[in-house]
N, C-alpha and C positions, 0 to 999 in steps of 0.2 A: 553503359551500363554500370551503375551504382557498387561503388565498393560496398561488401559486406562488412561490420564490426560486431564483435563482443559483445552482449551486454549481458546484464545482469538483471534475476529477476526473483522477487518472494511475493508473493499474496494476503492480503492481509485477511486476517481472521476473527471475523466476535464470537466469544466464548464467554454466554451471557453467567452463565456461572462455573467459574474456573473449578471449584470441586469436585462436579461434576466430569469435566475437558468435553464436554459437547458444543463444537464450534459447527461455522458454516464459513465462507466466503466473502466478502465482503470489498473488496478492492487489488487490485496488482499494485506495487513500487516497478518500475525499470530504471537499468542507470544503464546506462553508457560512456568511461571512458570519453573511447576516441572522439564524443560528443558535445563531451562533458555535459551531458543531458539528465537528470532522474525526474521521474515524476510519481506522482500516485494519481491512479481514478477509481474511484469508490462507485458502490449503489449497492444501499443496505437494502435489503428483501425484510420491509416491518414483522410480514409474516411468518418468516421465519423463525426470528429473533423472539418476536410472541412466541411461537411452540416453542420455541424451550423454554421461554421463562415469559410467562405473562404478568409477570410485577418486572419487566428490564425496564431499565430505564430508554428510552428510542433517543429523546432528547441528546441527553450525555453520549450516548451508539455515536447517532449523528456527526455530534460536536467534536469527539476523537477523531473520528475518521477525517473531520475535515482538517482538524488541527496539522496531522503526517501533509491533506492535500497541501497543506499554509509551508512546513519546512520545507518538500520539494521545490513548492514556487521559488520560497528564498526572499528576498526585500524583508518588510516588516512584518508580511504575517510568517518569516520563521523562524519569531523572538528571536535569542541566542543564538539561532543556528542559524541565522541572518549572513555573518561572513565567512562561513565556512563555504568550501567547494563543492561543487555537488556529489564529490564520491563521499567525501564524511558526512554531507546532508543524509547519506543514502545507506551509511552505515551504521549510523547512529540509530536510523526507522529498523536494522531489522537487526538490532541487539534483541538477544529473547527479553521475556518483560512475563508479569505476572496480572496482566489487565484485560478489559473485558475484550479489548481491539490488541490484536497478538499479530505479530509477523510467523510466519513462516519457511522450509530451508528456502534456502537459496538457491535456484535454477540459473544455468549459461543458455544462449543460444546467440544465433548472429541476424545481424539488421544489416538496410539500407537505410532504414526511415526507426528511429528509435518511436519519434508521437506513435504512427502509424501501430508499429508494435507493440505500447502501452494498450492504443482502444484495440485493438485484435486480441489479445491476449486478457480485456475485459469483456471484451463480447463471448470468446470460446469458455472462460473458466469462473465468470464470477456467476454474469447475466441468464 
């Protein structure tokens, strides 16, 4: 039996008009210290975005979501965070911000497979 480890996750929310506070889930961030694992998976529902803001910058929102995935991936795609370990990258990404793409609160769980957990959460909470 695989050992289960603590993991943390936060949803990525799209808030097309920050002043209105309306949002929907567009991704999930997962961090598991025991596996030195951090990942983001995203899915942008353009219909939801445009229903909340017909003038939304779809290309810009997609770019912001891709940037989060890049920071998680590390390497060149992570920019200045490339040298940071998985935990630091996760903590930076979950810091509160007033932008169109915002992290939600952090939750915890147990998993034997953080990669599979990331996909499960994406399907359950985003798609």
